[in-house]
C-alpha positions in Angstrom: 1.3 -2.5 -14.7 2.5 -1.3 -11.8 3.4 -2.0 -8.5 4.3 -0.5 -5.2 5.5 -1.6 -2.0 6.1 0.0 1.5 8.4 -2.2 4.2 8.3 -1.4 7.8 11.6 -2.1 9.2 12.3 -1.9 13.1 15.4 0.1 14.0 18.2 -0.1 14.6 18.6 -3.6 13.8 16.7 -3.2 10.1 14.4 -6.4 11.1 11.8 -6.1 8.6 8.4 -6.1 10.7 5.8 -5.8 7.5 5.5 -4.9 3.9 1.8 -3.4 2.1 2.2 -3.6 -1.4 -0.7 -2.3 -4.5 -0.5 -3.2 -7.5 -3.0 -2.0 -10.7 -3.1 -2.7 -14.5 -3.7 0.2 -16.9 -5.7 -0.9 -20.5 -5.6 0.7 -23.8 -5.9 0.4 -27.2 -2.9 -0.8 -29.1 -3.0 2.2 -31.5 -2.1 4.1 -27.8 1.5 2.5 -27.9 2.1 4.6 -30.8 1.4 7.9 -29.1 4.2 8.4 -26.1 1.8 10.9 -24.6 -0.7 8.2 -24.6 1.6 5.6 -22.9 2.5 8.1 -20.3 -0.9 8.8 -19.1 -1.8 4.7 -19.2 1.7 4.1 -17.1 0.4 7.4 -14.6 -2.9 5.6 -14.2 -1.6 2.1 -13.6 0.5 3.8 -11.1 -1.9 6.1 -9.2 -3.8 2.9 -9.2 -1.3 0.8 -7.2 -0.7 3.9 -4.7 -4.5 3.8 -4.2 -4.1 -0.1 -3.7 -1.5 0.5 -1.5 -3.3 3.3 0.6 -6.4 1.3 1.6 -4.3 -1.3 2.5 -2.0 0.7 4.9 -5.4 2.3 6.4 -7.0 -1.4 7.0 -3.3 -2.5 8.1 -3.3 0.7 10.8 -6.9 0.2 11.8 -6.5 -3.7 12.9 -3.0 -2.6 14.6 -5.0 0.4 16.6 -7.9 -2.3 17.6 -5.0 -4.7 18.6 -3.4 -2.3 20.8 -6.7 -1.0 22.2 -7.3 -4.2 23.5 -4.3 -4.5 25.1 -4.4 -1.4 26.5 -7.9 -1.8 28.2 -7.0 -5.8 29.3 -3.6 -3.7 31.1 -6.1 -1.2 32.8 -8.3 -3.9 34.0 -5.3 -5.6 35.4 -4.6 -2.7 37.5 
């Protein structure tokens, strides 16, 4: 299993503003554990999967933030 996490912090006070995470599991046979190259391949597959999950979460969060900002900007321009 692999897990990755990305933290968003406000500078300079270093306050945590959000986190994104991803995780994945790679499945192989027990005989694969005897082969270091197979173990490495399984580890890399799990890491790649976790990173892909994190990237998908980042895109989803970015769209939500842009939508929220767009709504806020639209409201501000109507107030003018």
